[in-house]
N, CA, C and O of each residue as an XYZ file, in Angstrom:
880
protein
N     -14.202      6.479      6.214
C     -12.928      6.552      6.893
C     -13.060      7.373      8.174
O     -13.522      8.514      8.137
N     -12.662      6.803      9.292
C     -12.739      7.492     10.578
C     -11.454      8.298     10.769
O     -10.354      7.745     10.789
N     -11.615      9.608     10.907
C     -10.462     10.499     11.077
C     -10.187     10.668     12.566
O     -11.063     11.080     13.327
N      -8.957     10.343     12.974
C      -8.606     10.326     14.390
C      -7.472     11.301     14.670
O      -6.513     11.395     13.905
N      -7.596     12.026     15.780
C      -6.522     12.866     16.295
C      -6.053     12.276     17.613
O      -6.870     11.978     18.484
N      -4.754     12.103     17.769
C      -4.165     11.548     18.983
C      -3.588     12.674     19.830
O      -2.800     13.485     19.345
N      -3.986     12.719     21.108
C      -3.494     13.767     22.006
C      -2.879     13.113     23.237
O      -3.587     12.557     24.077
N      -1.569     13.184     23.331
C      -0.840     12.600     24.460
C       0.528     13.260     24.520
O       1.142     13.509     23.482
N       1.008     13.543     25.716
C       2.298     14.224     25.827
C       3.489     13.283     25.659
O       4.637     13.729     25.656
N       3.222     11.988     25.519
C       4.297     11.034     25.301
C       4.332     10.626     23.822
O       3.401     10.008     23.306
N       5.416     10.985     23.173
C       5.538     10.725     21.734
C       5.457      9.237     21.419
O       4.841      8.845     20.427
N       6.075      8.402     22.258
C       6.073      6.966     21.995
C       4.665      6.378     22.094
O       4.318      5.464     21.347
N       3.863      6.902     23.012
C       2.475      6.445     23.125
C       1.713      6.781     21.845
O       0.997      5.941     21.301
N       1.873      8.011     21.373
C       1.199      8.410     20.132
C       1.675      7.563     18.956
O       0.877      7.153     18.113
N       2.962      7.308     18.908
C       3.512      6.520     17.806
C       2.940      5.105     17.806
O       2.644      4.546     16.750
N       2.788      4.531     18.999
C       2.222      3.188     19.097
C       0.778      3.152     18.655
O       0.368      2.248     17.927
N      -0.007      4.146     19.097
C      -1.406      4.209     18.687
C      -1.522      4.425     17.177
O      -2.348      3.798     16.514
N      -0.689      5.316     16.642
C      -0.735      5.609     15.211
C      -0.460      4.345     14.391
O      -1.127      4.093     13.387
N       0.503      3.574     14.814
C       0.859      2.360     14.089
C      -0.328      1.396     14.036
O      -0.598      0.785     13.002
N      -1.024      1.270     15.153
C      -2.185      0.369     15.201
C      -3.334      0.911     14.361
O      -3.963      0.171     13.606
N      -3.605      2.214     14.496
C      -4.758      2.807     13.812
C      -4.558      2.892     12.310
O      -5.476      2.594     11.546
N      -3.386      3.290     11.882
C      -3.151      3.448     10.443
C      -3.155      2.117      9.704
O      -3.255      2.090      8.477
N      -3.049      1.033     10.428
C      -3.082     -0.287      9.814
C      -4.512     -0.695      9.474
O      -4.728     -1.635      8.709
N      -5.496      0.019     10.048
C      -6.902     -0.317      9.833
C      -7.404      0.279      8.521
O      -7.055      1.404      8.162
N      -8.221     -0.484      7.817
C      -8.730     -0.018      6.529
C      -9.721      1.126      6.662
O      -9.925      1.890      5.718
N     -10.348      1.247      7.850
C     -11.389      2.257      8.027
C     -10.971      3.408      8.927
O     -11.822      4.187      9.357
N      -9.688      3.536      9.224
C      -9.209      4.605     10.108
C      -7.969      5.276      9.545
O      -7.175      4.655      8.839
N      -7.816      6.541      9.866
C      -6.595      7.248      9.524
C      -6.315      8.297     10.594
O      -7.230      8.991     11.037
N      -5.078      8.416     11.005
C      -4.677      9.434     11.968
C      -4.395     10.713     11.189
O      -3.468     10.763     10.380
N      -5.195     11.745     11.435
C      -5.063     12.994     10.678
C      -4.236     14.030     11.422
O      -3.936     15.093     10.877
N      -3.862     13.730     12.668
C      -3.044     14.681     13.403
C      -2.690     14.191     14.781
O      -3.336     13.292     15.319
N      -1.652     14.789     15.359
C      -1.208     14.471     16.709
C      -0.937     15.765     17.461
O      -0.590     16.785     16.865
N      -1.099     15.708     18.783
C      -0.804     16.866     19.622
C      -0.228     16.387     20.945
O      -0.592     15.323     21.446
N       0.671     17.181     21.504
C       1.320     16.820     22.752
C       0.686     17.416     23.985
O       1.102     17.115     25.104
N      -0.326     18.265     23.798
C      -1.059     18.824     24.935
C      -2.395     19.353     24.440
O      -2.646     19.402     23.236
N      -3.249     19.748     25.375
C      -4.588     20.180     25.008
C      -4.624     21.433     24.157
O      -5.451     21.546     23.253
N      -3.735     22.379     24.437
C      -3.708     23.628     23.669
C      -3.323     23.358     22.219
O      -3.917     23.910     21.292
N      -2.333     22.511     22.041
C      -1.921     22.146     20.684
C      -3.054     21.427     19.962
O      -3.253     21.620     18.763
N      -3.791     20.603     20.687
C      -4.916     19.888     20.085
C      -5.995     20.844     19.604
O      -6.539     20.665     18.514
N      -6.311     21.861     20.404
C      -7.336     22.829     20.015
C      -6.919     23.601     18.771
O      -7.737     23.857     17.887
N      -5.644     23.971     18.706
C      -5.153     24.674     17.516
C      -5.238     23.769     16.292
O      -5.640     24.215     15.217
N      -4.865     22.514     16.447
C      -4.903     21.564     15.344
C      -6.320     21.373     14.823
O      -6.546     21.327     13.614
N      -7.271     21.261     15.742
C      -8.650     20.972     15.351
C      -9.330     22.153     14.658
O     -10.363     21.972     14.014
N      -8.777     23.339     14.780
C      -9.348     24.484     14.069
C      -9.196     24.337     12.557
O      -9.987     24.884     11.789
N      -8.177     23.599     12.139
C      -7.907     23.471     10.705
C      -7.948     22.031     10.203
O      -7.835     21.786      9.002
N      -8.108     21.077     11.122
C      -8.077     19.662     10.742
C      -9.376     18.975     11.154
O      -9.566     18.701     12.339
N     -10.262     18.692     10.225
C     -11.503     17.984     10.558
C     -11.198     16.590     11.110
O     -10.335     15.883     10.590
N     -11.907     16.208     12.156
C     -11.692     14.898     12.775
C     -13.018     14.358     13.282
O     -13.949     15.117     13.553
N     -13.092     13.048     13.406
C     -14.291     12.400     13.929
C     -14.136     12.017     15.396
O     -15.083     12.120     16.175
N     -12.927     11.572     15.770
C     -12.668     11.131     17.137
C     -11.324     11.675     17.605
O     -10.333     11.627     16.877
N     -11.307     12.190     18.826
C     -10.065     12.593     19.476
C      -9.787     11.609     20.597
O     -10.598     11.463     21.512
N      -8.652     10.935     20.534
C      -8.228     10.048     21.609
C      -7.401     10.905     22.561
O      -6.287     11.306     22.226
N      -7.940     11.188     23.742
C      -7.427     12.236     24.623
C      -6.822     11.700     25.919
O      -7.483     11.008     26.693
N      -5.561     12.034     26.134
C      -4.943     11.796     27.430
C      -5.469     12.850     28.399
O      -6.026     13.858     27.964
N      -5.305     12.639     29.694
C      -5.821     13.604     30.656
C      -4.741     14.497     31.252
O      -4.875     15.720     31.246
N      -3.693     13.908     31.754
C      -2.659     14.695     32.419
C      -1.566     15.082     31.430
O      -0.732     14.265     31.040
N      -1.597     16.366     31.034
C      -0.645     16.887     30.071
C      -0.235     18.294     30.461
O      -0.977     18.969     31.173
N       0.919     18.754     30.019
C       1.338     20.130     30.306
C       0.549     21.135     29.475
O      -0.180     20.756     28.558
N       0.694     22.395     29.793
C       0.094     23.534     29.084
C      -1.420     23.578     29.270
O      -1.939     24.507     29.888
N      -2.135     22.578     28.738
C      -3.588     22.508     28.902
C      -3.973     21.045     29.087
O      -3.671     20.201     28.244
N      -4.648     20.753     30.207
C      -4.971     19.360     30.534
C      -6.104     18.830     29.670
O      -6.789     19.584     28.978
N      -6.285     17.520     29.725
C      -7.273     16.861     28.891
C      -8.713     17.187     29.241
O      -9.573     17.201     28.361
N      -8.992     17.449     30.514
C     -10.361     17.785     30.912
C     -10.788     19.117     30.296
O     -11.865     19.221     29.709
N      -9.936     20.132     30.436
C     -10.251     21.446     29.878
C     -10.365     21.370     28.366
O     -11.275     21.951     27.775
N      -9.444     20.656     27.744
C      -9.494     20.518     26.289
C     -10.772     19.802     25.865
O     -11.410     20.198     24.889
N     -11.150     18.754     26.588
C     -12.383     18.018     26.274
C     -13.593     18.930     26.378
O     -14.466     18.912     25.510
N     -13.648     19.725     27.434
C     -14.783     20.627     27.628
C     -14.912     21.600     26.453
O     -16.016     21.846     25.967
N     -13.796     22.144     26.005
C     -13.826     23.118     24.910
C     -14.172     22.458     23.583
O     -14.900     23.032     22.774
N     -13.660     21.269     23.360
C     -13.964     20.550     22.121
C     -15.448     20.202     22.058
O     -16.093     20.404     21.029
N     -15.984     19.683     23.151
C     -17.389     19.265     23.177
C     -18.336     20.450     23.118
O     -19.442     20.339     22.589
N     -17.909     21.585     23.659
C     -18.754     22.777     23.629
C     -18.820     23.387     22.234
O     -19.742     24.140     21.921
N     -17.839     23.059     21.401
C     -17.758     23.664     20.071
C     -18.692     23.018     19.062
O     -19.005     23.625     18.038
N     -19.143     21.799     19.330
C     -20.032     21.134     18.388
C     -20.047     19.630     18.575
O     -19.331     19.101     19.424
N     -20.863     18.934     17.784
C     -21.008     17.485     17.945
C     -19.776     16.694     17.514
O     -19.572     15.574     17.983
N     -18.965     17.245     16.645
C     -17.729     16.586     16.205
C     -16.544     17.511     16.429
O     -16.668     18.730     16.316
N     -15.411     16.932     16.745
C     -15.165     15.514     16.972
C     -15.664     15.066     18.339
O     -15.876     15.886     19.232
N     -15.850     13.756     18.494
C     -16.205     13.192     19.786
C     -14.919     12.777     20.495
O     -13.937     12.402     19.854
N     -14.938     12.850     21.811
C     -13.715     12.634     22.589
C     -13.763     11.297     23.316
O     -14.726     10.990     24.018
N     -12.713     10.513     23.137
C     -12.530      9.255     23.846
C     -11.344      9.435     24.786
O     -10.209      9.594     24.335
N     -11.603      9.411     26.081
C     -10.587      9.712     27.081
C      -9.785      8.480     27.469
O     -10.332      7.383     27.588
N      -8.502      8.666     27.661
C      -7.640      7.616     28.188
C      -7.273      7.959     29.622
O      -6.967      9.112     29.929
N      -7.303      6.970     30.496
C      -6.972      7.206     31.894
C      -6.182      6.039     32.461
O      -6.369      4.893     32.052
N      -5.300      6.338     33.401
C      -4.605      5.271     34.120
C      -5.435      4.812     35.310
O      -5.071      3.857     35.995
N      -6.554      5.496     35.556
C      -7.554      5.211     36.585
C      -7.051      5.423     38.010
O      -7.638      6.208     38.754
N      -5.996      4.753     38.397
C      -5.550      4.855     39.780
C      -5.003      6.239     40.119
O      -4.954      6.617     41.289
N      -4.593      6.995     39.104
C      -4.020      8.312     39.370
C      -4.797      9.444     38.720
O      -4.650     10.594     39.133
N      -5.617      9.159     37.719
C      -6.309     10.208     36.992
C      -7.673     10.522     37.602
O      -8.683      9.953     37.189
N      -7.706     11.418     38.574
C      -8.967     11.784     39.205
C      -9.801     12.679     38.294
O     -10.950     12.988     38.611
N      -9.238     13.091     37.181
C      -9.959     13.951     36.246
C     -10.906     13.166     35.340
O     -11.673     13.755     34.578
N     -10.851     11.842     35.424
C     -11.640     11.021     34.499
C     -13.135     11.326     34.588
O     -13.796     11.487     33.561
N     -13.668     11.406     35.800
C     -15.095     11.684     35.947
C     -15.419     13.087     35.450
O     -16.462     13.304     34.833
N     -14.524     14.043     35.719
C     -14.736     15.406     35.241
C     -14.759     15.445     33.717
O     -15.506     16.223     33.123
N     -13.945     14.608     33.088
C     -13.929     14.563     31.628
C     -15.256     14.058     31.084
O     -15.735     14.551     30.063
N     -15.855     13.078     31.758
C     -17.168     12.582     31.337
C     -18.217     13.673     31.498
O     -19.086     13.840     30.643
N     -18.130     14.415     32.600
C     -19.047     15.535     32.793
C     -18.870     16.586     31.703
O     -19.829     17.235     31.286
N     -17.631     16.744     31.250
C     -17.320     17.759     30.248
C     -17.824     17.384     28.865
O     -17.827     18.219     27.961
N     -18.250     16.134     28.687
C     -18.820     15.739     27.412
C     -18.115     14.624     26.684
O     -18.483     14.297     25.555
N     -17.106     14.031     27.301
C     -16.411     12.914     26.651
C     -17.388     11.773     26.383
O     -18.327     11.552     27.147
N     -17.155     11.065     25.304
C     -18.038      9.971     24.915
C     -17.627      8.635     25.510
O     -18.173      7.593     25.145
N     -16.664      8.661     26.425
C     -16.268      7.430     27.081
C     -14.847      7.489     27.576
O     -14.153      8.491     27.405
N     -14.423      6.410     28.189
C     -13.051      6.353     28.689
C     -12.534      4.934     28.598
O     -13.291      3.966     28.667
N     -11.233      4.837     28.443
C     -10.552      3.554     28.408
C      -9.323      3.639     29.297
O      -8.781      4.723     29.517
N      -8.891      2.513     29.799
C      -7.628      2.456     30.496
C      -6.501      2.483     29.470
O      -6.658      1.974     28.360
N      -5.369      3.071     29.836
C      -4.239      3.130     28.912
C      -3.677      1.743     28.612
O      -2.983      1.545     27.615
N      -3.980      0.808     29.467
C      -3.493     -0.556     29.267
C      -4.423     -1.392     28.395
O      -4.245     -2.605     28.282
N      -5.414     -0.750     27.776
C      -6.416     -1.468     26.999
C      -5.758     -2.213     25.830
O      -4.839     -1.681     25.208
N      -6.209     -3.427     25.523
C      -5.695     -4.144     24.353
C      -6.024     -3.380     23.071
O      -7.045     -2.696     23.015
N      -5.187     -3.482     22.050
C      -5.437     -2.759     20.795
C      -6.821     -3.003     20.209
O      -7.456     -2.066     19.725
N      -7.298     -4.243     20.245
C      -8.614     -4.537     19.669
C      -9.725     -3.781     20.382
O     -10.692     -3.357     19.750
N      -9.594     -3.607     21.695
C     -10.607     -2.865     22.453
C     -10.572     -1.378     22.106
O     -11.610     -0.723     22.023
N      -9.363     -0.858     21.904
C      -9.237      0.543     21.501
C      -9.883      0.771     20.148
O     -10.610      1.748     19.965
N      -9.630     -0.113     19.203
C     -10.197      0.015     17.863
C     -11.722     -0.066     17.912
O     -12.413      0.712     17.255
N     -12.235     -1.005     18.688
C     -13.685     -1.145     18.821
C     -14.293      0.118     19.422
O     -15.338      0.586     18.970
N     -13.633      0.669     20.446
C     -14.146      1.874     21.101
C     -14.170      3.056     20.144
O     -15.132      3.825     20.139
N     -13.137      3.213     19.341
C     -13.097      4.314     18.384
C     -14.240      4.175     17.382
O     -14.889      5.164     17.040
N     -14.487      2.965     16.915
C     -15.577      2.753     15.958
C     -16.936      3.036     16.596
O     -17.817      3.618     15.964
N     -17.097      2.624     17.847
C     -18.357      2.863     18.552
C     -18.598      4.359     18.718
O     -19.692      4.855     18.447
N     -17.577      5.067     19.162
C     -17.696      6.515     19.384
C     -17.928      7.242     18.065
O     -18.758      8.148     17.993
N     -17.206      6.855     17.028
C     -17.381      7.479     15.720
C     -18.791      7.256     15.185
O     -19.318      8.086     14.444
N     -19.400      6.134     15.561
C     -20.752      5.825     15.124
C     -21.837      6.542     15.899
O     -23.024      6.361     15.629
N     -21.431      7.361     16.866
C     -22.396      8.155     17.619
C     -22.815      7.562     18.943
O     -23.656      8.132     19.638
N     -22.243      6.422     19.308
C     -22.574      5.812     20.593
C     -21.494      6.185     21.603
O     -20.632      7.018     21.322
N     -21.545      5.572     22.766
C     -20.590      5.894     23.818
C     -19.980      4.623     24.380
O     -20.558      3.541     24.274
N     -18.823      4.766     24.970
C     -18.105      3.630     25.544
C     -18.043      3.796     27.057
O     -17.409      4.719     27.568
N     -18.707      2.896     27.759
C     -18.624      2.870     29.208
C     -18.129      1.484     29.580
O     -18.895      0.521     29.542
N     -16.874      1.373     29.935
C     -16.291      0.072     30.229
C     -16.909     -0.503     31.496
O     -16.666      0.027     32.581
N     -17.706     -1.575     31.397
C     -18.434     -2.098     32.556
C     -17.557     -2.423     33.752
O     -17.965     -2.205     34.893
N     -16.363     -2.939     33.514
C     -15.530     -3.389     34.629
C     -14.943     -2.258     35.458
O     -14.598     -2.444     36.625
N     -14.834     -1.083     34.844
C     -14.214      0.022     35.582
C     -15.171      1.159     35.892
O     -14.860      2.025     36.709
N     -16.343      1.167     35.245
C     -17.292      2.261     35.467
C     -17.652      2.412     36.938
O     -17.594      3.513     37.486
N     -18.021      1.317     37.570
C     -18.496      1.396     38.940
C     -17.400      1.890     39.885
O     -17.652      2.739     40.740
N     -16.186      1.359     39.731
C     -15.084      1.775     40.600
C     -14.760      3.251     40.409
O     -14.521      3.976     41.374
N     -14.756      3.682     39.160
C     -14.438      5.071     38.871
C     -15.466      6.009     39.491
O     -15.102      6.963     40.178
N     -16.738      5.743     39.254
C     -17.781      6.629     39.753
C     -17.923      6.550     41.266
O     -18.212      7.557     41.912
N     -17.724      5.369     41.839
C     -17.762      5.252     43.294
C     -16.706      6.134     43.930
O     -16.916      6.692     45.008
N     -15.585      6.257     43.270
C     -14.475      7.006     43.837
C     -14.663      8.513     43.723
O     -14.293      9.265     44.624
N     -15.252      8.952     42.588
C     -15.278     10.385     42.330
C     -16.651     11.037     42.437
O     -16.735     12.228     42.736
N     -17.727     10.294     42.201
C     -19.038     10.928     42.171
C     -19.434     11.476     43.527
O     -20.176     12.456     43.592
N     -18.965     10.880     44.613
C     -19.321     11.343     45.937
C     -18.807     12.727     46.265
O     -19.210     13.317     47.267
N     -17.912     13.258     45.427
C     -17.378     14.586     45.673
C     -18.296     15.687     45.178
O     -18.077     16.863     45.471
N     -19.331     15.308     44.423
C     -20.273     16.300     43.947
C     -21.130     16.794     45.100
O     -21.575     16.006     45.934
N     -21.357     18.087     45.146
C     -22.208     18.663     46.178
C     -23.583     18.934     45.582
O     -23.715     19.024     44.361
N     -24.630     19.069     46.434
C     -25.962     19.364     45.904
C     -25.992     20.605     45.035
O     -26.711     20.641     44.037
N     -25.213     21.639     45.399
C     -25.203     22.857     44.607
C     -24.632     22.622     43.221
O     -25.015     23.288     42.259
N     -23.695     21.653     43.122
C     -23.083     21.360     41.843
C     -23.992     20.514     40.973
O     -23.864     20.507     39.749
N     -24.908     19.801     41.609
C     -25.745     18.878     40.855
C     -26.843     19.622     40.104
O     -26.863     19.633     38.873
N     -27.751     20.239     40.846
C     -28.814     21.008     40.234
C     -29.654     20.220     39.242
O     -30.118     20.773     38.245
N     -29.850     18.952     39.502
C     -30.581     18.103     38.567
C     -31.788     17.504     39.273
O     -31.672     16.987     40.384
N     -32.930     17.572     38.634
C     -34.136     17.016     39.239
C     -34.242     15.539     38.903
O     -33.566     15.041     38.003
N     -35.100     14.848     39.639
C     -35.268     13.417     39.423
C     -35.970     13.116     38.112
O     -36.657     13.981     37.569
N     -35.811     11.905     37.593
C     -36.395     11.535     36.299
C     -37.863     11.160     36.415
O     -38.233      9.999     36.236
N     -38.700     12.150     36.716
C     -40.116     11.874     36.985
C     -40.840     11.325     35.758
O     -41.885     10.688     35.896
N     -40.302     11.563     34.562
C     -41.003     11.151     33.349
C     -40.714      9.706     32.964
O     -41.333      9.189     32.035
N     -39.797      9.047     33.647
C     -39.443      7.682     33.288
C     -40.464      6.686     33.831
O     -41.030      6.879     34.907
N     -40.686      5.629     33.075
C     -41.522      4.542     33.572
C     -40.717      3.744     34.600
O     -39.509      3.937     34.736
N     -41.383      2.860     35.310
C     -40.686      2.033     36.301
C     -39.600      1.193     35.638
O     -38.506      1.054     36.184
N     -39.893      0.633     34.469
C     -38.908     -0.200     33.789
C     -37.738      0.644     33.286
O     -36.586      0.218     33.365
N     -38.027      1.826     32.775
C     -36.951      2.710     32.318
C     -36.071      3.133     33.484
O     -34.850      3.208     33.347
N     -36.672      3.406     34.609
C     -35.911      3.753     35.816
C     -35.007      2.582     36.207
O     -33.852      2.781     36.582
N     -35.539      1.364     36.118
C     -34.774      0.174     36.447
C     -33.588      0.005     35.498
O     -32.482     -0.320     35.930
N     -33.824      0.226     34.206
C     -32.755      0.118     33.211
C     -31.685      1.171     33.459
O     -30.494      0.878     33.358
N     -32.097      2.390     33.781
C     -31.138      3.466     34.053
C     -30.228      3.105     35.222
O     -29.024      3.357     35.168
N     -30.781      2.525     36.263
C     -29.980      2.131     37.412
C     -28.944      1.076     37.020
O     -27.805      1.114     37.487
N     -29.340      0.146     36.169
C     -28.417     -0.907     35.749
C     -27.328     -0.348     34.831
O     -26.175     -0.772     34.903
N     -27.690      0.591     33.980
C     -26.687      1.263     33.145
C     -25.666      1.970     34.022
O     -24.464      1.914     33.763
N     -26.158      2.636     35.065
C     -25.285      3.379     35.963
C     -24.339      2.471     36.739
O     -23.281      2.911     37.188
N     -24.716      1.208     36.896
C     -23.864      0.258     37.596
C     -22.818     -0.356     36.669
O     -22.021     -1.195     37.088
N     -22.831      0.074     35.396
C     -21.816     -0.386     34.464
C     -22.163     -1.633     33.702
O     -21.287     -2.224     33.070
N     -23.424     -2.063     33.735
C     -23.812     -3.276     33.023
C     -23.961     -2.990     31.533
O     -24.422     -1.919     31.138
N     -23.569     -3.952     30.718
C     -23.744     -3.846     29.278
C     -25.198     -4.154     28.921
O     -25.961     -4.634     29.759
N     -25.578     -3.875     27.667
C     -26.942     -4.189     27.229
C     -27.244     -5.671     27.377
O     -28.342     -6.048     27.788
N     -26.268     -6.516     27.042
C     -26.469     -7.962     27.152
C     -26.676     -8.367     28.605
O     -27.536     -9.195     28.904
N     -25.896     -7.790     29.506
C     -26.042     -8.109     30.930
C     -27.382     -7.626     31.473
O     -28.006     -8.302     32.292
N     -27.822     -6.459     31.018
C     -29.116     -5.936     31.460
C     -30.241     -6.823     30.954
O     -31.195     -7.100     31.680
N     -30.130     -7.269     29.710
C     -31.181     -8.133     29.164
C     -31.271     -9.432     29.960
O     -32.366     -9.949     30.182
N     -30.125     -9.961     30.389
C     -30.135    -11.162     31.208
C     -30.718    -10.919     32.578
O     -31.463    -11.749     33.098
N     -30.376     -9.763     33.180
C     -30.885     -9.433     34.511
C     -32.399     -9.255     34.495
O     -33.089     -9.695     35.415
N     -32.917     -8.607     33.445
C     -34.348     -8.317     33.380
C     -35.133     -9.368     32.604
O     -36.363     -9.339     32.565
N     -34.399    -10.302     31.981
C     -35.028    -11.369     31.193
C     -35.865    -10.792     30.054
O     -37.021    -11.166     29.857
N     -35.259     -9.884     29.320
C     -35.889     -9.322     28.128
C     -34.863     -9.377     27.000
O     -33.684     -9.631     27.246
N     -35.300     -9.141     25.776
C     -34.402     -9.166     24.633
C     -33.436     -7.979     24.684
O     -33.768     -6.917     25.211
N     -32.244     -8.175     24.132
C     -31.267     -7.081     24.109
C     -31.796     -5.897     23.308
O     -31.521     -4.745     23.645
N     -32.550     -6.175     22.255
C     -33.141     -5.098     21.456
C     -34.104     -4.266     22.297
O     -34.218     -3.056     22.107
N     -34.788     -4.916     23.216
C     -35.708     -4.198     24.107
C     -34.936     -3.264     25.029
O     -35.367     -2.142     25.295
N     -33.803     -3.733     25.511
C     -32.957     -2.888     26.359
C     -32.512     -1.651     25.587
O     -32.555     -0.540     26.114
N     -32.086     -1.841     24.343
C     -31.659     -0.714     23.513
C     -32.793      0.289     23.327
O     -32.576      1.500     23.339
N     -34.005     -0.234     23.153
C     -35.162      0.649     23.004
C     -35.400      1.451     24.270
O     -35.658      2.653     24.203
N     -35.316      0.798     25.430
C     -35.494      1.502     26.705
C     -34.440      2.590     26.872
O     -34.756      3.703     27.293
N     -33.199      2.276     26.546
C     -32.122      3.255     26.707
C     -32.337      4.445     25.784
O     -32.106      5.590     26.172
N     -32.777      4.173     24.567
C     -33.072      5.264     23.643
C     -34.155      6.189     24.180
O     -34.059      7.410     24.054
N     -35.183      5.603     24.776
C     -36.270      6.412     25.346
C     -35.795      7.198     26.563
O     -36.204      8.341     26.769
N     -34.931      6.582     27.368
C     -34.375      7.272     28.540
C     -33.583      8.502     28.109
O     -33.743      9.587     28.669
N     -32.734      8.320     27.112
C     -31.916      9.434     26.629
C     -32.798     10.549     26.082
O     -32.547     11.728     26.329
N     -33.831     10.169     25.336
C     -34.724     11.157     24.748
C     -35.494     11.925     25.818
O     -35.604     13.149     25.745
N     -36.025     11.217     26.808
C     -36.819     11.870     27.846
C     -35.990     12.803     28.722
O     -36.462     13.861     29.138
N     -34.755     12.403     28.996
C     -33.913     13.190     29.899
C     -33.027     14.191     29.167
O     -32.283     14.948     29.790
N     -33.114     14.185     27.841
C     -32.314     15.121     27.059
C     -30.829     14.838     27.136
O     -30.009     15.756     27.149
N     -30.489     13.561     27.185
C     -29.088     13.160     27.299
C     -28.562     12.698     25.941
O     -29.315     12.193     25.109
N     -27.267     12.880     25.735
C     -26.679     12.568     24.443
C     -26.412     11.081     24.247
O     -26.640     10.541     23.164
N     -25.933     10.426     25.291
C     -25.515      9.044     25.125
C     -25.449      8.340     26.471
O     -25.831      8.894     27.501
N     -24.957      7.113     26.441
C     -24.897      6.261     27.624
C     -24.017      6.851     28.725
O     -24.324      6.718     29.910
N     -22.942      7.491     28.338
C     -22.053      8.111     29.326
C     -22.799      9.161     30.127
O     -22.720      9.193     31.356
N     -23.523     10.022     29.422
C     -24.281     11.057     30.128
C     -25.355     10.444     31.016
O     -25.678     11.005     32.063
N     -25.906      9.317     30.625
C     -26.903      8.642     31.461
C     -26.280      8.172     32.768
O     -26.892      8.288     33.830
N     -25.057      7.640     32.691
C     -24.357      7.199     33.895
C     -24.077      8.385     34.809
O     -24.339      8.323     36.010
N     -23.550      9.455     34.246
C     -23.252     10.651     35.042
C     -24.525     11.195     35.663
O     -24.538     11.568     36.836
N     -25.601     11.243     34.880
C     -26.885     11.747     35.375
C     -27.351     10.953     36.595
O     -27.771     11.532     37.596
N     -27.274      9.636     36.504
C     -27.764      8.787     37.586
C     -27.036      9.058     38.888
O     -27.644      9.041     39.959
N     -25.737      9.308     38.802
C     -24.968      9.578     40.013
C     -25.189     10.999     40.513
O     -25.336     11.217     41.715
N     -25.215     11.968     39.599
C     -25.377     13.351     40.014
C     -26.759     13.611     40.605
O     -26.904     14.440     41.503
N     -27.765     12.912     40.107
C     -29.125     13.138     40.584
C     -29.452     12.330     41.835
O     -30.550     12.432     42.380
N     -28.492     11.529     42.282
C     -28.692     10.777     43.510
C     -29.429      9.472     43.343
O     -29.771      8.826     44.334
N     -29.687      9.059     42.092
C     -30.361      7.775     41.872
C     -29.496      6.620     42.302
O     -29.991      5.596     42.774
N     -28.189      6.791     42.136
C     -27.226      5.797     42.577
C     -26.217      6.494     43.462
O     -25.685      7.543     43.097
N     -25.952      5.922     44.615
C     -25.003      6.510     45.552
C     -23.674      5.767     45.493
O     -23.658      4.540     45.396
N     -22.556      6.494     45.549
C     -21.263      5.810     45.574
C     -21.213      4.807     46.725
O     -21.550      5.127     47.865
N     -20.788      3.593     46.402
C     -20.663      2.572     47.429
C     -21.859      1.659     47.555
O     -21.823      0.674     48.293
N     -22.955      1.994     46.812
C     -24.119      1.125     46.882
C     -23.810     -0.223     46.233
O     -23.085     -0.263     45.238
N     -24.332     -1.317     46.761
C     -24.143     -2.614     46.104
C     -24.926     -2.671     44.813
O     -25.957     -2.013     44.671
N     -24.426     -3.476     43.852
C     -25.129     -3.622     42.591
C     -26.409     -4.432     42.792
O     -27.148     -4.666     41.836
């Protein structure tokens, strides 16, 4: 059973998510919070696997709450919700350790799939919005903020796979681009994460942009 905490300052949004999640045989909503501070207090006494986190909230915003949750341990994992056009904190949330992001307009089936993926230890990087999001915000990073060296330990093929991941391509799309099996792509990504000391696919995307491997505005 996947234990989920919903964090959003709009009660109706939480109620809608709860209705969808509680209908699933493998999920249960174990708590709700209207802001980041309330979420942190709740999580001190309520074990959870996934936190579905809004970003713009009163008292304590979603980015700060995400940073504190992720710094406290491997669980719960944070799945961020963003309206994209207005939430400039989305990239900061990924830097803070979120395991992915979704648009608030996401269909219910996509939300359920994302929660299961995150609960399983993987990450959700929505291919259609990853590139636009990072193009918009990654360019604001300064060299002093980056402090990351290049991936000298990667093979040429691993470097190629990392670039494609950073462009928002799925494993299936990468396998088609490189004409290799999807299982091979998964193996390359696993080795990339291990060599660079990264937790998941989200961190790989952030790494690629922060280290200058991919520049905002570059063509795919």
